[in-house]
N, C-alpha and C positions, 0 to 999 in steps of 0.2 A: 504494500500500500504506500503510495507516495505521500509526502507531507500535505499536499493540497487535498488529497482524498481523505486523509486522516482528519484534517481540519473540518472538512465538509461533513463527514460522518459524525464527528464530535459535536458540531453545532446542531446538526439534525437531532442528535440524542438529547441535547439540552432543550431544544424546542419541544420535543415530545414530552420531556419530563416537567418543564417549567412553563411552557408557552413562550411565544416569541418575545414579548416585552420583558419578562423576567430573565430569559436567556440572554438578551442584550444587556440588561442590568448586571447580570453575573459577569459577563465578559468585560464590561467597563470597569469592574473593580480592579483589574489587573493592568492598569495603565502604568507604564514605566516612569512617567513623570519627566521632569526636566532637571537640568543642573547636575552638579557633582556632589553627591552627599558626603563623600569622604573629605573633600576640600572644605565644604561648608561646615562640617562637624568640627574640624580643627579650628575654624574661626569662632565657633560658638563655645567650645570647651577648653581650648588651650590656656585661656586666661584664668580658668577656675582651678582652685586647689582642692584637694580632697576634703579639707576642712570646710570650704565653701559648699561643696556638694552635700556633705553630711549635715551642715546647718540647714540647708534648704530642705532636705528630706525631713528633718525633725520638725521644721516649720509646717510642713504639709500633712503631718500625721494627724489623724482624727483621734481625739481622746477616747479611750474605751471606758465604759462604766463598770 
């Protein structure tokens, strides 16, 4: 089976199981997006120390009763 045939049969199976609209919605979840996550991540996190991250986590914790 070629990749094109596989994609066609897979999409037909999704339509049979979910209907056309929900099959399209399912496929749209897998958008690769844009940008370079690795480079962006360094810009966001390189300036943070472990103590900064730990303090932020403690701040966001929900108190338990």
